[in-house]
Phi, psi and omega in degrees: 000316185296326180287324179294315175309313176299319179296317180295319180294321182291329183277320186283328174306303175301315183301315186289327176299312180295321178292331178284328184274335184302317182302330182282350177284343190261030182299113181265193192283350181256001183271147180303135179079348185246017180291154177240104183288349176287320175295322179295320172295318175299311180297321177291315176308315183291319179297317176296321177296320178293330175277002180077022183261127175288123179212154182210154170284148181209143176109175174302153186302323183281353180214048184285139173249164170260124179256129186257121179073196177233172176128175188294322186217065193286157176293145176218160179239128174252125183262152175226162183294323182221161177301317174307318175296316178293325175290326178295318175299331176285318183292338181266010170093004186258014185233026176289129186084012185241154183245133176272128171227106182062238185262022182223156173245124175261105178277116191287326182052225180259029187287156177248172186301326180293337180259324192279321187293312173303322180292321173297318178295313179302320181286323179290336175285343178306000000 
């Protein structure tokens, strides 16, 4: 009987450990530290397009931003992995003229309400 108990314990211990670890493996785009800014850019571009706002990706592949409209100083959106990173960017003095919305900074530039309001809504809906 003691052998059976030891065998059951040997089987259950790794199983319980695996069950305790598995929930942490599923960090999705809405979990802290698990956001995917590429998906956020794609969703925001689609949302802006649906709202009839002209927007495009601009910049190097590892730091692409969404530029809204045309002009000398158009609004643009820079994405971060977390809201904390976006906030830190502002504290470091790199967010002047920007509005933080979640994990993104919306630099208003010379944007008008017809461009900025849909952008704010799209970012808030992420």
